[in-house]
N, C-alpha and C positions, 0 to 999 in steps of 0.2 A: 067088783065093777072092777075087770081088768082092763091097764091100761096098754093103750093106743100107739100110744109116743113112740117111735123109734130115735135111738143113737145117732145121731148123725155125724159125721165127719169130714172138715174141709183138705179137699187131696193138698198134698205138698205142691210150690212151685215149683215149676219146671226152668231149667234155664236158661230159656230163651225167655221166659217172661219174668223172670231178673233182669235181666239185661236190658228190656223193654221199660220197668218201672226203674230201675237205675236215672235212664237217660229223660226222664219224663220228672223225675225229681231237678235232674242237674237243669232241664228246660224250664221250670218253672222258677227255679233260683236263680236264673239268670235273668228271668223276665223280670222278676222282682228287682235283683239291684238297678237293674235301667231304668225300671221304672223307679228310683226313689232322685229326687232331689239333685241336680250338681251344683258344687261350689266349691272353693281351690280353701286347700289346707292351709292355714296360715300361722299354724305356729310352727311350725318346721325350718329348720335353716335353708334360706333360700338357693337356689342350685345353683347361682353362678358365685357365690358364696360359701360353699356349705366346709371345702379345705380347711378356706380361714376361721372358720367356729368352730371347726374340730380344733384346730388348736389352741384355741381360748382356752377349750374345756380341759380342765385338770387332769380328767384320764387319760388323754390325750395330747399335752400339750409336748412340745418338745426343749422347750426354750424357756424361758421369762420375757415379756412382751418387751419392746423395748423401753416404754414410759416406764417400768418396772413397777407397774400399778397391777395386782393380779386379782381376779375375779372373787368375788367374798365366797365364791366355794372353795377357790384355789385356797386363801387365806384360811380357810376355817382347819383344812388339810392340813397345812405346813403349820398353824399353831396346835394344831392338836399332836404333831410327831415331833418339833422341833422347836417348840413356849418350852421356855427353866423352868413360868411356872404352872404348867398342864401336864409338863415330866421333870421325873428327880431327875436328879446325875447320872444316876446308875440308868436308865430310861434309854436319856437325850445319849450316854456313850452306847449305848447297843445301840440304837436307831443309827449313827451315823455310821459306827462297826457294820451294821448289814448294809448299808449306802456300799461302805467301797468295798464290803465283799463284793457286792451284785456290780460294779466296774471290774474288779479285780477277774472275777471269773470272765465277763467279757473283755479283759484284755485291756482296759482303758487302766494305764495302772497312773497315769496321772492323776486322772479323776478320782481314781482309786487313792492317791495322798493324798488330795482337799478331805475326804471322807476320812477318814481316819486321824487326821489332823485336827477335821473340826472336833471327833472324841477325843482325842486325847486334852486338846483346851481347856473340856469339862473338867477338869479334876477329879473325877470318882473318885472316893474310896475305896472303890475292888481292886485290889490289886490282880487278880486274875486277868480283868474286862481291862486295864491298861496294858499287861505284858500284852495281852491281846492282840490288842492297839497297835504296839510299837513291832512286836514282832511281825502281823499283816503288812506296815510300813515298811518294813526292814525287806518285805519278802516286793515288793511293788518296786523299791529303790534296786535290788538289787537288780531283776529284772532291766529295769535302765541302764543298767548299769554304773548306777552310781554311791561306786564300793563303799567309798569314805560315807556317805550317807546310814547305807547298809548295816554297815559296821557298827553307827553309832544307837541307830535304831534297837540292832539286836541287843546290846548290850545293857540298852537302858530296859528292855526285856526282864535281860536276866535279875536286873538289881530289881525289879519287882516279880518275877520267880526265878529263883537260880536254878531248877530243875529243869528247865525249857531245852528241851531237848532240838528242835526245830531251830531257836536261836542260838543257841550256843554255836551248832554248825553252819549255821547260815553267818554266823559271828568269823566263825573259824577260813571260810571260805572267801571273804567280803576281804578277810586282813589280807589272804595271802594276794588278793587281786592288787591291791593299794601295795604292797611289798613290805607288812606290817609282819614280819616273820615271824618274829618273838609270841607276837599276841596271837597270832594262830596256834602256835604250837603249844602256848597255855591251853589254849579253848577244846586242843585236841586231848589233851592229857589229863583234861577236866572230863571229858567224854568215856576214853579210852576207862577210866575208871568203874563203868557202869557196863560197858560194850570192849569187853579188853579184845575179842576175837573179829571186830569189825571189820572186815578189809578195808572199806571207802576212806574208812578213820586214820587206816595206816597209812596209807597210801600218801592221803594229804599230807600227813604230819613229814612221812619223810623227803616229800612233794620240798614242805616250806623249808627245811634244814640242809637240802640239798642248794633251793634256792638262798635261803641265808648263806650260805659258804661262797657260792658263786658273787654273791654282791660284796663279802666281806674282801673276799679274792680282787674280783674290780675296781674296789676303793685301793687295795693295799696298790695295784698295780700303777692306778692312777693317782695316787698318790706320788709313788715315786719315780712315773715320770713327769709331773709338775715339778718336782723339786729337781730331778734333772735340769727341765727346762728353764727352773729359776735359778739355777746354779749356774748354769751355763750364758742366760739374762745378765746374770752379775759380773761373768768373769769377758762380757763383751763389754760392757761398762768400762769396766775397770781397766781394759785394757785399751779402749780410746778416751781414757783418763788420763794413762798413763803415756800414754802416747803423746796426750799435749793436743788431740783437736781441738779448734774450735766448732761452736755449738753455735745454729744460729737463736733468738732469743734465750740464750739462757746465760744468766750472769758470771753465775759460779758452778763448781762441780755439782753443787748439792741441787741444784736443777736439774742435772743430766739422771735421765731416765732411759728404757729402751724404746720409749712411746716416743722422745724426740728423735730416737733415729730412725722410724719408720716411714719406710716409704709413701706417697699421696698420691704418686700417680698411678691412675685407674690400671687395675690388675697387677701389680708391681708390688701387692703387700708382700704376696710370699716371699721376696726377694731382698729382704732386709738381709741387713749385713750380719755375717754369722762365723765363729772364729772356729779354725780348722786346724786341730796342730801348730797353736799356738801364730795363726796364722788371721790374719782378718780379712772376709774378702766381700769387697762391698760392690754391688750393686752402680753400675757409670752411666751417663746421660751425658750423651755427642747431641750439642746442638747445631748445624749449618745452618746458618743466618742467612745464605745466599739462595738456599731452596727452601727453606723454609720446612726444614726436615728433622728429623732426628735418630739418631739410632740411642736403642738400651741395651746395653750387657751387664749382662747377670754374675755375680761372684768373680771378682777380679781382684784375683790377688793385691795385696799390699807391698809384694816384694817384687811383683815382675814391674818393667820399665811400660809406661803407659804405650809408648807405641808398638807393646806388642798388640795390646789392644785393638789401634787404629792400622795395623799390617792386615788383621782377620775381616775388617768391615770393606779395603778396598782391593780392586776396583768395586764402587756404588753403584746399584742398581741404577738411580738419579742421575749421575755425574756426565753424562752424553760424552760429555768434551773429552772424559779423564785427564782432569786436570788435578783432582784429587790424588794424591799418592803423600806417603810418609816424609817423601823429600821435600814436596812443595807446599807445605801447610804450616800456618801458624794454629799454637793452641791457646785460647785464652780463658782465664774463670773469672769471676765480677766478684772482688774484694771485700771483706767489711768497711769500705773506705767509698763505695758504690764507684769504683772507679776498676777499669778493666787490667786486670795482668797476663801478660806473657808467660809460657813455662817451656819448663825446656822438656818435652817429651819423653828424652832420653831416661829420666828419674824416672824412680818409680812413685809407685803411686802412692803408699804412706809417707814419699817425702813433700809431694806436695799437698800432702792434707796437712802436714803442717807447717807452709809457708806460712810466712808473719800476717799478709791479709787474709789468707782465707777462711770462708767463714763459712761449715756444711748446712747446707739450708736441705728440707723435706728429707732426709737419710739418704737423702742422695749428693754423695759428689757429681758438679755440671762442670763440661768443659764447652766453649765454644770451638769451632773449628773452621778454619779460612784458608784461604788459597794466598801463601805471602803477597806481598804488593798487589793485591785485588781491588777492586772500587769495592767489593765488597766488606772487603778486611779495612778500609778508607772509611768508609759509610759506619762500619761498628763505632770504629773508636773516636767519630768527630759525634756519634751519641749521649756521650760521656761527656762533652769539654763543652763549654761556652757558647754561644752560638757569636759572642763576639770576641773569638778566642785572638789571646794576646799573644800576637807572634816575633818574640824579638831573640836578640843571639844572648848569649851565654855572660855576656858582659855590659846588653843594655837590663837586665832583667832585674838587678838592685835598683835602680832608677825608677824605673816602670813603678816595681813594689814599693816604692817610698811614696809615689802620685796617687797609686792606689790609695796607700795607706792614710793617707793627708787628707784628698777628700773623702773615705769613709768617717774619718775625725770630723766632720765639717757634718756629714749627716746627723751622728751620733748627735752633735751639740743642736740639730735641729729637727732630733727625735725623728727622723730619717731612719726608721730601725730597719728594716729591710735592705732600703739601697745601701745602708752603711756596712750591711753582714753580707752582700755583692759586693763592696768593694774590699772588704779586709779576705776574704776568699779569695779573692782575683790576686791580692798582694802579695797570700800565703801562698797561692800556685805558683808564684815567683821564686819569696824568699820562705817556706815552712818552718825555719827559727827565731821569725819575729814575733818572737811571745807574744809585747805589747799588745798587734796585729791582732795575734790570735785572741786575746783577753777582750777586743772590742768583740770579735767573733765570735764569741761566746756567750758575750753581753745582750747582743742588737738579737743574735738566735734566740734568745729566750724571749725578746721584748717583742721580738718579731710570731711568737709562737713556733715556731722553728724547735723544738724539746730537744730534737735526736740528736741536730746540729750543734746544740750548745752542752749533752751531753758530752759527744765526741772532743769540741773540744777541750772542754773541760779534763776529762781524760789524757788528754794530751798535755798538758800542763801541768798536770798533776804528775805525770811519771818525769819529766823532769826537776818537778820541784814540790817533792811531796810534805814537806813540810807547814805550808802555805792555807790557814785555816780558812781565809777569805774562800781558795778554787774548790775547796771543800763543801763551804755553805753554796755557794752558787750550784755545783751538781747534786749537793741535797734539791734546791728550789725548784731547777730544770728537772729532776726525777717527778716531782711531787706534782709540778704543775702540766706535766706530760700525765702524767697519772689520771689527773682532776680535771682536763682538758674535755671539752666537748667535738664531737664531730660537725664540721661549716657545713654553709646553709645547704651546701651542692650536696654534702656527704648526707644529711640528713634528708634529702630529696631523695638519692637514690634511696637509703635503707626504708626509711616507708613505702616507695614505689616497691620495694620484693617484699616488703612485709604485706602489704594491700594482695597482692597477687598469692599469698602463698604458696611463696620457695619455699626448699627448706630447704636448712644450711647444714653442712657436716658438724656434728661436734656442737649443735647448737638446742638445747635442750627446751627452750622456750624461746617466744619473741625478744626477751629481754636480753639473752643473750649475743644479738645479732646487733655488730656494729659495724662500722664501713672496715674495719681491718680483717673483718671476716670474709670480704668480699674481695683481697688485695689477691692478685694470682700469685703465688709462689713460684712460679716455672720462674727459670732464672732468664735475665732480659724482658721478660714479659710486666714488670712490674707498671712500667706505661701503658699499660692496653686495658686498664682497668674497665670494669662497669660503668657507664657513665648515662644518664639522663638528659634525651634531646626531644625537645617539644613534647615532654609528656610521652615518649617511647623510650626506654632500656635496651641500650646496646651492648653487645658482651662481647670477649672475646671466645670464640670457638676451640676445639682442639680436636681435630678427627685422627685419629690412629687407625693404620693400617697392619694387624697382624701377618700377613700373609707375607709384606716387603719390610716388617719392623721399621715403620717409619710411621710419620707424622705429617701436616698440615694445621698452620697455627692459623686461624685469620681475628680482625681484629674490626670491632666497633658492625658486629651481626644485629641488624636492628627486631625485636621480639617478634614482631607482626608481621614477618616474611616467613613463606616457606623455609625448613629446611633443606629441601632439594636444591632451592635458588643457590644456596649456598657453596655445595656438592657439585654443580652445575658450572661451577666458575672453577675448578677443580681439574676437572676433566675435560681434555687425556690427559692424564699425568705423565712425567717426562720419565718417572721409573716403572710406569706399566705397561712391558714392552708387549703384551698381547694385546692390546686395547680392550681387556676384559672389563673396567671399572668404566661406565655409565651408568649416568641416572636409573635408567628401565634394567640393570641387570648385577644391579646392589640391593643390600641386607644392612641396614642400621639400626646397633644393638646402643644401648647406654646400661653401665653395672650400678644395681638399683640400692636402695640403703639396707634390701634383706640378703646384701652381699650375693643375688643371683642374676646373670644378665636376660634385660627385657626390652624385646624386637618395637620399634618404632615405625609408625610412618611417615617418613620423611616429606609428606604433600601438606603435615599438619606446620601452624608456626612454629617455631622455637619458643616463646611463649608458653604456648599451648603445651609442649615438650616440659614444660619444667615444672609444672604441674601434677604432671604425672603423679598416680599414687606413690611408689616407690620411688621417685626421681629425688634423689639429693646431691645439691651442689658440695661441690667438696674444688680446694685451693684455689677459690673464686673463679673457675672456669669450667662453662658446661662440655662434654669431654663424652662425644660418641664413637664406638666400635665399627667401620664399616668391612663389608669383606663383602665377597664374591656368592649371590644367593646360589642354595647346595652345593658346594665346590668343600673341598676336603678340610681348605683353613675353617671353611664355618663350623664345621661336626669339631674338630680339636677343641677348635674356641670354645665351644658348648660342654664338651666333656669336659674341661678343665674346673666347670662350678661342679660336675657330680661326684 
């Protein structure tokens, strides 16, 4: 029986049919999804906090949580990598090294150093890994220009692996940067044993040798200059001692050194006395009490008459009446006896400096200049005399001296020591040769805590009678009590106020160095203008210096809570300012800071605010400020002097 069936074959799907089928299947899938029950996914991160949640995940966190608590997963991962119980020392060191390498690659050198340091702390026994850790940390330090640390780590790496070329090369480069030239040369020589033809190494060693020679040469020059300068200083001091010039606060020759001869006036430090061809050349300060101004002259030879210096200063710009000239003036100095002494300006400066009562203060010879017979001269002299000056003729002097001496004896018996001292010194003004009265003055001064007066009277008595043991004992007691004496209540309050405000005092390293003597003005004639406390407010003396005219203004009793501009407004227009350029709106005010640089100040600020500025340092017990016209050539020259 034959097979009547036929082999049927399904025809191939056309492109149109295939596209239609795909669209149908897509539609059915979308219908199926749309027919599913809709509910919110609750196991994921909330949309409003997904970044916060990601930061907590150990795979994505950028920093440790603020509370320091890690998630269990993060703790587990950290434990796997850093736990000493889970890792051997070698594995730990390797892990920390990898962390350091990762940060180093991304130029996070400080983080890299932390990683390498942790690896070093593990102290594994593998010399190679230790050498690698130290070498890599040295590289990080080198990139941060910590050359000293880079040298240390490089040499530590070499202690574990002496053949580590990178460490030795880095050690050489680091040593060169910190001027350790011998070390650099040693490392270069070791490397050249292996690479004798390496051009970089040869140049590095040549550079080190050249710089070593330059440093050695500079050091020789420096020593030579210092030796010459030291020799010059010694010659200056020797010359001062040989001439017999008395220096303030130096009891004998051993106390004298060049620091006692340094000027304390701002800007005058470079004008210190110096020796030139055997001649001492001094800075000299001329003060004019009538106008409260001054002139500062540099390098005045000791063998030239004082009148020659004054001739160069007159006529003065501030002397509108033209009353100051070399024929119409008297010149005074304040002696060691605290009294004014008139001098002959025709004498050489050197002769005046060795006068009986002359005492050099602040490294600068200072003289008061006034018109002869003027009211200013009379007031100047009266300042040094007692208010109740006894004006008697020479024939009555002895009688009045006896009366004062007798009254002093009665006060002594009644233990009125201050009054006894007053009357004794009154008697001595009239009769300086009365030794009995002088002895009573010395004892009264000692009991009244006037130790300087007691010492002075004792010395004058000893000059006449150097065998009296009682006088030497009295002098020793006065010196001892002076040393041990505490400042009075007023002084303590002033010092306390200065400390509380945080005012820095020159040559006082800490608060314990500050006492009332450090606040005493050293300017001649200004010792009675010391800072004082009034109703809780410090009132200071102020010195304004005008470099353009080489003159100054000295004010007393300036309150700390008043703007500096108010003090300046009192001074302008100034008699010496012919162009009327100086006014509060046209000036700049500077001070010289403890960094030996000029600092501009805002004069609208109070004096107290300026005194506690970062770089302000009180010198000679007197706030000092330089005043110049804004933008003037004088201001430019002033600033250039500090460059």
